[in-house]
Structure formats: structure tokens, C-alpha cells
N, C-alpha and C positions, 0 to 999 in steps of 0.2 A: 627579306634579306637573305642572301645566299649563305649557306653554311660554309664556315672555314674548313679547309681540308688539311688534315694533319698526317704526317708520316712518322711512325714510331720506330726507332732503331734501338732495340733492347734484346740481349741474348738470354735473359731470364724470362721464360714463358709466362710464369705466374705474374711477375711484375708487369710485363707488357699487357697481359689480358686485363689486369686490374686498372691500368692507365686507360686502356681502350674503353672499358666499361664506364669509367668516370667521365671521359671526354664525350662519349655518346649521350650520357645522361645530361650533360651540360648543353648539348645541342651541336657538337662538332662532328664532322665526318672523318673517320680514320681511313685513309686511302690504302695503307698497307702497314704490315709489321714485318720488319726484317731483323736479322741477328748478326750481320757483318757489315763492315764499312764498304766493301765492294758492292754488296747488294743495295746499300743505301744510296750510293752514287747512281747506280743503274735505275732504281725506282724514282729518284728525283728527276732524272732525265725524262722518264716516261710519264709519271703522274703529275709533275709540276705542282707539288703541294704548296699551301700557303705558309706552313710552318713545319719545322722538323724538331722532334724531341729525340735528342741523341745521347745515348749512354756513353760516358767517357771510357768505361771498361767494357769492351766488346771483343769477342773472340775473332780470330782471323789474323791476316797479315798486318792489318793496320788497326789502331785503336780509334775511338770516337773522335779524338782531336785531329788526327791525320785526315780522316774522312771529312770532317767539317771544313778543314782548310781547303780541300779540293773542291767541295761543293760551293764554298764561298767564292772561289776564284771563277766559277762558271755561272753561278746563278745568284740573283739577289733575293735569297730566301732566308728569313730569320731562323736561327738555330738556338734552341734552349737545351742546355746540358742536364743530363740526369747523373747525379753523383752521390757518393756515400763516403764522405770524409777523406778526400784525396790529400796527398801530401802537397807541400807548398810548391815544389818543383812542377808537379803535374798541373796544379791550378794556374801557375804562371804561364805554362804552355797554352792552357785553355783560354786564358784572357787574351792572348795574342790573336786568336781567331775572331775576336769581337763578337762574342755570343750575346744574345738578347736576354739572357737570364740563366739562372741555375735552379734546379729542383732537387731537394735533398730526399734521398730514398730512406725509408719507405715514403712514397709520395702521398701527401694529404690532399683530399679533394679541394679544400679551400685554396691551398697554396697553388695547386695545379690550375684552378680556374683563374686566379689573380695573375699568375705569371704568364699564362697563355694570352689573356686579355691585354696585358701590358705589352707583350712582344708584338702582338698583331697591331696594337695601336701605334707603337713606335714605327713599325714597318710601313703602316699606312701613311703616317706623317712624313716619313722619309721619302716615300714614293711621290706624295703630293708636292713636297718641297722640290724634288728633282724636276717634276713636271712644270712647276711655276718658274723655276730658274731657266729652264729651256724656253718657256714661253716669253719670259722677259728678254732673254737674249735675242730671240727671233723678232720680238716687237721693236726693240731698239735698232736692230739691224735694218729692219724694214723702213722705219722712220728716217733713218739716216740716208737711205738710198732713194726713198720716194717721198721726200718732203713736200713736193708740190701736189702729189696725189692725195696725201693724207689730209685729214681735216684739221689743219693747223691755221690758226688765225694769224693774219699779217697786220702790221701797223707801221706808221711812218710819222715822224715829227720833223717839221720844217724848221731849220735852224734860224731863219730870219723872222718868219711870221709866228713861229711856235704852233702852227696849225697842225692838228692831229688827224690822221686818216686811219680808218679801220676797215678790214675786210669783213664780209658777211659772217664768216666763221668765228671771228672774234666777238661780234655781236651775240652770236649763239652761245659761245662759251661764257660770256659775262652776263647773259640773259638781259641785255639792254635792248629796248625797242629800236628798230631800224631807223625810225625817224629822228632819233636823238643824234645831235652833233657831238662827237666825243670831245671836240675842242671846247665845248661849253660846259662840260662836266667840271665840278669843283676840282681844282688842282689837276685839271686835265684827266689823264687816265689813272691817277693815283688813288682815287676815291675808294677803290676796292681793297686796299691794303690797310692793315692795322698801323698804329702810330710808329712802331719800331721799324716795320718794313717800309713805310713811306720815307722815313729818313734815309734808309739804306738805298732805296730806289732813286731818290733825289740826288744823292751823292754820285751813284754810278752813271746817271744820265748826264750830270754836269761834267764828270770826268771824260765821258764819251765825246761830248762836244769840245771840251777844252784840250784834252790830251789824246784824242783819237783812240780811246781804249774801249774795245768791245766787252760785252759781259754775257754771262750765261747763268741765270739764277732760277731758283725754285721758291715759290711762296704759297702760303695758304691764304686764299682770298675769300671775300664775301661777295656773292653776285648781287645784281640789282634786286633779285627776288629773295635775298637773304640766305641762299644756299652756300655751304662751304665747299670749296674746290681747291685742289692742289693744281698749280699751273707752273709751266716752265716758260720763261721769257728769254729770248736770245736777241742781242742787239749787235748790229754791225754799222759803224759810222761810214757815211759816204763823203769822200774827200774830193774837192775841186780846188786846184791851184793851192795845194797844201793847206786847205782850210776845210773843216767839217761843215758841210752845208745842210746835212740832214742825217737823221738816224732811221734806219729801217730794221725791222725785226719780226720775230714770230712770237705767238702766244698760244701755247698748247695745253690742253686739259690732260693732266697726268694723274688724275684722281684714282683711276683704276689701278694704275701701276703702283701708286703709293699704298692703296689698300692691300694690293697683293704683297707689297714689301712688309706692311704692318702685320698681315696674317702670317707671312713667312717668319718674321721676327718673333711673333707670339708663339708660333709653332716651335721655333728653335729654342726659345726660352722654356716652353713647356717640355720639350724633349730633354733639355738640360735639367729641369726640375725632376722629371721622371727618372733620368739617369741617376741623379743624386739620391732619390728615394730608393731605387734598386740597389745602388752601392751601399746605402745605409743598411737596408734589410739583409743584403748579402754579407756585409761586414759582420752583422750580428750573428748570422749563421756560421761564418768562418770562426768566430770566437769559440763556438762550441767544439769545433774540430781540434782545437788546441787541448789535447788530453791533459796537459799539466796545469791548466787554468782552474783556479778555485772559483766558486760561485761569486765570491766578493770581487775577484779580479774581473770576471765577465761583466758584472753589473757596473763597475767603474768604467770599463772600456765602452760599454753601451752609452753611458752618460757622455763620454768624450766624443762619441761618433755623432751625436745629435746636432750640435751647432753647425758643422759644415753642410748639413743636409737642409738647413733652413735658408730662406731667401736672403737674410741679413746676418751672416755668421758672426760678423765682428761685434754685434750688439746682442748676441744670443747667449744665454746661459741656461743650464739645465740641472735638475736635481732629481734623484731617485731615493725614495724611502722604502725600505723593506726589512722586515724582521728586526725592528729597533735599530737598524743601521742606516746611515745617510751617506749617499755618494753624490758628489758635486763636481762641476767643472772648475777649473782653476779660475781664480778671481770671481767666484760666484757672487751674484747679487740678486736680490728679489726686486720686483717692480710691480706696478699695477697692471702691466700688460702681460697676462699670464694665460696659459692653457695647461690642462691637466688630463690625465687618463689613469684609470685604476688598473692595477695589475691583478688579474684573476688567476688563482692557482687552485686547481681541483674544485672549481665552482665557488671559491671564497675570495673576496677582495683582501689581499694580504699586503698590498703596497700601492704606491702612487708614483707616477712619472710626471714631472712638471717642466715646462719650458717658459722662459721669460724673455721678452724684448725689453732692453734697457732704455730704448727711446721709441717714440711713436713715429712710425714710418708711413702710415696710411690714415685716411680719414676715419673718424670714429664710427660713422655709419657702416663702413665696410668691415669694421672689426680689425684688431691688430694682426690677425693671422689669416693666411689664405685657407680656403677650404681644403686644398691639397695637403697643407701642413697639419691641419687638424686630423685628416684621415691618416696621414703618415704616423702621427703620434699614437693614434688608436691601434694601428697595425704593429708598431713597435711594442706597445704595452701588451698586445695580445700574444705576439711572438715570445716576449719575455716570460709571460705566464706559462707558456708551453715549455720553454727551456728550463725554467725553475722547476716545474712539475717533473720534467724528465730527470733533471739532476737529483731532485729529492727522491724520486723512485729508484734511481741507480744507487743512491746512498743507502736507502732502506734495504735494497737487495743485497748490497755489500755487507751491511750489518747483519742481515738474516743469514748470509753465508758464514759470517764470522761466528755468530751464535751457534749455527749448525756444526761448524768445526769444533767449537768449544764443547758442545754437547756430545759430539762424537768422541772427542778426546776423553771427556769424563766417563763415557760409557766404556771406552777401552780400558781406562785406569780401573774402573770398578770391576770390569771383567777380569783383570789381572788379580784383583783381590778375591773375587769369587773363585777363580781357579786355584788360588792358594788355599782358600777355605776347603775346596773339594779335595785337594791333594793332601790334606793334613793326615798324619798317621793315626791320631787319636780323635775321638769326638765324644760328645756327651753320652751317647748310648753305650760307651764302653768305660765308664768310670768304675774303677776297681777299688773298693774299700769296704771294710766292716768296722773300722776304727771309729769310736764314738765321737772323738774330737773332730775328725775330718767330716763325719756325717753332719755334725752341727754346722760346719762351714758350708757344706752343700745346701743345708736348709736355709741358712742366711742368704746365700746367693739366690735361691729360688724365690724367697720372700721379696728381696729388693728388686728383682728383675722386672716386675710389672710396673714399677714406678719409673720416674725420670731422674731419680736421685743420683748424684755423683758418688762413685764408690772408690775407696782407696784400699787396695789389696796389698798386704804386707807379708813378708816371710823371707826365709833364706833362699839363696839361689837354688833352683831346681825343685821347688816345693809345689809347683803347679799353679802359679799365679795366673798365667795366661789361660790355663784351662778354666779357672774360675771366671775370668773375664768373658770367655766364650759362653759359659753357662748363663751368665747374666744377660748377655746379648741375645742368645738364641731362645731364651724364655721370655724376651721382651716383645713389645708390639713392633719393634724394628727388625725382627728376625728375618724378614724377607729382603733386607738390604745387607750389603757386605759389612763386615767389621773392619774398619780402617785401623791398621796397626802402625805404631811408630816406636822404635827403640831409641830413646833419648841418649843412650850411652854410646851407641856406635856411630852417630852422626857427627861430623866435624863441627866445631863451634862456629865456623864461618859459614856453614851451610844449613844449620838447623833451623834458622828463622825462615829461610826460603823454603825449606822442606815442609815446615808446619803451616806457614801462612802464604806461600807463593811469592812470586815477584813479577814486576812489570818489565817490559822490554827496556834494556839499557840501565837497569837498576844497579848492575855491577858488571865488571869485565866478564864477558862470556854470556851475559844475559841477552841472547839474540832474539828472544821472543818472550811473549807473556806466558807465565806458567801458573797453574793453580796449585795451591798447597793442600796438605792432607786435611786440614779443617774444612776447606771449601769442598773437597771430595766427600767429606763426612756429613755434609748437609743432609738432614733428615735421617741420619743413621747414627752409629756409635763409633767413637774413636777410642782406641786403647793405647795409652801412653805408658809404655814399659820403661822401667828405670827412671821414673820421674825425678828422683833425687839427683840425677846428673844433668838436669836442665839448667843451662846458664842462668845466673841471677838476673841479668838484664832482660831476659825473655820471660821471666816469671810474671812480670807485671802485665805483659801482653796476653799471657795465658789466663791470668786472673780476670782481665777484661772480657775475654771470651766466655768464661764461666759465669760472670755476673751480668754482662750486657748482651752476649751472643753476637758480638761484632768485632771486626778487626780491619786493618788495611794491609794490602800486599806490600812487600818490601819494595820501596821506591815508588809507591802509589799514594794517592790522596783520596781515592774513592773508598767509602766505608762499605764493607761487605757484611750483610746480615746472614747468620746461619742458625740452624736448629740442630744442635749437636749434643748427644749425651756423652759425658766423659767418664771413662773408667781408667784409673791410674794404678800402677804397681811399682813397688820398690823393695829392695832388700836392705835399705838404710833406715836409720832412726830419724825420721823427718823432724820430729819434735826437738830432738837434740840439735839437729842441724839448724833449725830456726832459732834456737836459743843462742847458738854460736854465730848467728848472722849469716849463715851460708845458705839458708832457704827462707823465703818470705813466710812469716808466721800467718799473715792473712791468707796466703795461698794454701798453706797447710790446713788451716781450719776450713777453708772452702772445699778442699779435696776430701777431707776426713769427715764428711757428713755421715757416711756409713762405712766404717772401717771393717775389713775382714782380714783376719790373720791366718795364714796357711801354716799348719804345724809342720815341723821338720820330720823327716823319715825316722829319725831315731826315737821320736815319740809315737810312731805308728808301727811298731815292730810286728803287731798282729796282722798288718797289711802286707808284710814282706813276702810270705808264701804265695798270697794271691797275685801280687805284682810279678813275682818270679815266673809263675805259670803263664801269666798273660804275655810277658815278654818272650818266653820260650816259644809260644804259639806264633808270635809275629816273626821271630827270626828263623824258626824252622822253615816257614814259607819263603822268607827272603833269601836264605842261603842254601835252601834245598836239603836241610837236615831233618832227622826224625828223633829228637830228644824227647823221651817219655818218662825217664826216671830222674828224680832229684835226690841224691844221697842225703841222709840226715846230717852228716858232718858238714856238707856243703851248706845246707840250710842254716845250721847252727852258726857257721862262720859268717854268713850273710846277716844273720840277726844280731850277732855280737858286734858287728862293725859299727863305727860311729856315724858314718855317712855324712861327711861335711858337704858333699855335692848332692845329697838327697836323691830324689827319684831319678833325676837325669844321670847321676853317677851310677845308680843301680842299673838303669837301662843300658848304659855303655858296658858295664861289667858283664851283664848277661849276654850281650851281643858278642863280646870277645869269647866268653865261655862256650857259646854255641859253635862258634867258628873253630875253637880249639878241640872241642869234644869229638872223639873218633867213633864212638858207638852210639847207643841210644840213652846213655847216661851222661848227665851234666857234669863236666869236669872244669873246675876253676883254674887248674894249672898252678905251677910253682910261683908264677909271677904274683899271684894273689896272697901267697903265704906271708910275704913281707908285710903286706897291709894288715893281714889278720892276726899275725903273731902278737902285735902290740895289743890288739883287742882281746886276744885269747888270754894273755897275761892279766889283763885288766878285768877278766870275767869275775874275779873275786877282788873288788876294789879295796884299796887301803882306806883307812879312816880319813886321811887328808883328802883323798879323791872324793869320798862321799860328801865330806863337808864342803869342798869346793863346788861340787855339782849342785848341792842343795842351796848354797849361798848364791851361785850364779842364777839358779832358777828363780829365787826370790828377787834378785836384782832385775831380772827380765820383767817380772811383774810390775816393778816400780820404775821401769824405764831407766835403770841405772842410778836412781836416787838413793843415797846412803842414809841420811838422817832426816828428821822432820816427822810430821804426823803420818805421811804416806811413804816414809822411807823404809829401807830394808831392816835397819836396826830395830825399829818398832815392831815389825812383823816377826823377827827372829828373837824378840824379847832380850835384846842385848843393848848395852849402852854404846854410844857412838864410838868412843875411844877403843873399846874392846873389839868392836867390829872392824875398825880401821887397822888395828894390829893384826887381826886374823887375816884380813885381805892382803896385807903386806907379806905375811908369812906364806900365803898360798900363791903369791905372784900376781895378784890382781891389782892393776894400777888404778889409783884414784886421783882425779883432778877436780878441784873445786867442788867437793862433796858429791861428785858424780863418777860413775864407773862406765867406761865405754864397753858396751856389750857386743 
């Protein structure tokens, strides 16, 4: 068998070479590879290929569709388009050139083989049909002009005697021996016809004699030897004196013509079925080109495409089951006439495609479905498996990209925290203290650091609560990860939930994308919740759940997110008092206060003030370009006598101002500090009331403001309750419900 010769029109060299290699491996001959429409027309004229593979998008003055249109007008050569998801307008133009198929790039070997075979087959059938039609036309023309020369049997029936006469050719056609008298045959010449045809022939002969009506009929006869033949019989009445005296006519064997017509009809039907198959497969491929189609929409449209591609669409229904979903045609019904094919995705059967005929249209031994229909169903199922695998791969790739973006965002956010950590002015290596109480605090921080225990750090503003949190984190096994910080006091009430726990896209106005919260960023590290006492009451239950279960949901989300977070919290408020007043959840307080650490105020660390002053002078000398080396004793005395309501932060600010104001190498506080220090200077020798007030307040701090009872201040001061209440009133200390607000 001679190899089919194929011309490839493709401007991508790699694609063209890949197609050429595939075609040669199948057994086809590639005549040429060209990259423009003009060259394609020239090569077609020279090479006369059997088929052309034409890329729709080719460089040059004309695209593949224009080149195909010109070639089609000059040659009868089948053209198959190479395409990669063209728009609908371009595909409509392509269809007008009546292509023999489409191949989706990148071209798969199996698709290439099947499409080329189908195109060559249709081209061959079309050529054969054209030849047969030409042959039939010539044959009929010849017979009409040379009836006497052709081997056509003649007959005659006498009107009076009813005697029948046959020519030798008629004997040959009917396979009756020459010594037989046709007049003696049963019912004369009608014995060769079946019962229905005999009735028809009787009637037309009678009408020919009575009404002078000629006839021209075709019948399927059975010859004397039992062979089946198609014949054409023509009758012409002979009239004498206005009366039909006899009938004359011809009897022609037209079996070959009928066979040719049947073959042509079968080929035409076959081509129609093939075209339906191609339309179905191409329609499935076009579904994937619709970028807005979901997988479910594609599967439903595939099911709807099946009935029109089967021989009896009106009684055909189909169903597809995939991933626990069912897709059916309208008015779907099952029946016993069924065919099915498995949908294989990544080597695993994940679905099934079924077709039902609601009535029996063929004999049982032939089966309800054609072989072509069974093959088409398998092809559809195979193509569906590839489409599903591709869509799933694209979805997995999209999810991977999304995870990568989320991971990148998390790294960026963590990097910001790391930069903040690096840029801090102070660190653990520069802790300045010799105060016994503060050294105890550092010791407690060091001991709790190695555990995963939640720590509650309390103390006045500016006492170094964040520094203690850093120490705990940096001495823990999470030290290589950033410390995630949140100041609950500075965040607006309507944003704090989103900041802590994140939000989903569309959770609120302005939420244009999904965002991770601080707890999600703090997974496998430590979060520091500063000013925890300012956390809104409605969010405290969500925080309690994180502490107890290690899980939460983003704002506007339903997915539960698991995290491994260590929580350090700090406050300058009396949480126990707030919980008693119903302003802070008591269960959250006890969950936070597993390991409480209290930072002493600076007024209780006066022995640390000289150390801290020298430390801050070193920092601000470098910062502002000064060289302060001497601290006058009166300056130091003023600093030590001051009450320091702002604690270390206030001291730092005052030293920074003093360094800026100092003109020489000696620290000068300036007149602006005298107003602050005058009151403290006068109080350097406190009055008796001041001493009593300070002592009572100190005891009340120890009792968390409780006045009476076994653990109250009255018991510790060895005073009865009424005496203490009177003293408190005199000293201006307000009492509410047996409790003093410290």
C-alpha cells in the first residue's frame, strides 16, 4: 500500500518537527514543511500531497484559513487545522473552509493518527462517490442513446391471444432455458415477482391494455435459478384503430447499478456518521476552550452532545457519573439496551459514561449499538479522562501558586518582624540592673523561658514588660523565629479581630483579599499581647479558645485553622479586679496568669537609676553627637528623689532631653525639670500623713486593693476595719465595696 503524502504548514519549527517525526513513525511520508500561506499554495501545486496539516496562526500576509480557502478552490485535497484555543470568530471562519478535522496543540500522537486516518478515509470515500456518480450518469446516458446495442431484454404480449414473446437477452436475464415458452409459465411472466410486486404488475398491465398507459418500474426478482436481481421493465402500448392490440417493452438487469447505489448510500451514511463523530469529539474539545467553564459545566455539556451523535438520537439518553456527581440528559431514562465506558484519570477509573437506547432498533444478534457507536463512546470517555486530568492538574497548579503566594506573604511579614527585632534599641545583652527585686524578675523569666507556659507580665507603664517578654522568647526553643507583637490598646475595636485572627475575602467592606492574622503568623513561634486588659470582651472568648484548643477561624471564614503558638501577655491593669467587675473574663484571666511576673516600678529601683542614667547617656551621646561625661551629684539626687510615674520610659526621655540641652561635657537637666523636682525635693522629708498613706497603699497593693477579711489590709496593718476606713477617707483614698482601686 502506497504511503500517504502529507504537507505540514507550521511556523513553529519545534512543533513542525515533532509532528513530522510522529507522522513518519506511523508510516506517512512528509513531502514538505513550510511556514507561510504563500509557500503552502506553491508546494501544494508542486507536491500534490494527499493531505495538508495547516496551522491557523502562521506568519506572513495571510493566515492559515485564507491559505486553506485558496487551496480548496483549486484542489480537492483534505485540510486538517492545527489550533490552540482560537476565539469563536476565528473558528467560525475556519469552519467555512470545510476542514476535515482539527488538531489541538500540543498535538498528541494518538490524536494525530486518528484525525489523519479519518480525514484520509473521508477524502477517499468522497472521491469514490464522485467516481460512482460520474459512472452512473455515463451509464444511464449510454443506455438511453444506445438501447438497441445494450443487452436489454425485449418482450411482447398479444392483446387478443395473450401470447408472450421474449428475446434471448430476457431469457439470459431471468436465467430461464431457451426451450421454455414464456406463455406457458405460471401467470405468464409474473412468476419471478413476489406477491406484492405481482399485484402491482397485474394492475399496470391491465391499465396499459385498457387505458393505453405506459409504465416504467423497477423490481427485485428471483430468477429461475433462485438468484436475486434488480430489473427495470418499461412498457409501451401499441394502438391500432384507437385500441391497444399489444404491449411491447424492455427488461433490463440493473443489479450493478442498484449495488452501486447501495454502496454509495452506505458510504454517504457512513460519512454522515463519521462527521457526527468528528463533530462530537470536536465539540468536546471546544468546551475546554471556554475558559469560564467549570468542570461540572463541561461534563454536563458532554452528556448533552452524545444523543445527536448516535444513529437514533430521539430515543437516546446518556448519563455520566464522576466524583459522586451525576450528569444526565433531559428526560433521562434507563433501559436494558445500554453501553458504558469507564473514565480513566491518571490511570485510575474515576467515573463511568453510559448511553441507553429506549427502544430496540436492531436484531438482538447484531446488538443494540453499532461498532462505530461503541468505539465513539470509548473515544469520548478517553478524551474526557484527559480533559479532567488536565483541569485537575491546572487546579493543583493554581492551588500551589496560591500556597506559594501565601507562604511568600508570610515570609515577608515575618521578615518585617525580624527587621523590627534587629532594629530594637535595647536587647537582652544590655539589661541594666543591680536591684534585687528586678534581678528576681529576670530569674523568673529565665526559668519559665524553657517551658511552653503562658506568661502574664504585669506592672506600671514603662517598667519594661516588653523587655521581659523578649527575654522569655529569646531564651526559649522558639528563639530562631520572630516574636510577633500586638498592642491591643492601639488597634481600633472594629479591626482588632481581623488583625489577630485574619479575614477572608469579602468578610467586610474593603476586604478585597484573604489576609492572615497575627496568630496565624505566630504559628510555631511566640506572640506578645501587650495591653491585654484593653482586649474587647467579645474577643476574649476567641482568645481563650486559642489558648485552650490552639484553633480559630478567620473573620468571615468557616475553616478551622490549627496553630502552635506560645502566648505572652502584658498589662498595666488589675485584671483580677476587672474580672470581678465583669469587664474581663475570669476564665481567660486564670488561663493567662499561669505564670505571673510583676515588673517593679522605677521608684522601687532607685539603686538602678545611676546605672540607667549612664547607659542612656552613652546611647544619646552617639545619637546626637555629644560627649557628656560628668553627672553632677545634685542632678543625680534630683533624679533619685523624683516619683517617676512614667518609670524607665520617662527616665529615658528626660535623659535624651538633658543630653540635647547640655552644652559642655556635664549633664544639665535645665530649668524645665525644676518644676518637676521641686515637689519631690519638698517631699524628701515626708510628713507623717505621707508616710502613712504610702505605707497603707503599699499594703493595699499586696492585697490587690482588698480592705477587710483574712487576706485584707486591715488584718496586715493590725487595725480594725472601721479604723482603717476612716484613715483611708482622711488620706483621700476612695473605697468602693470593700475594695480600693490601686
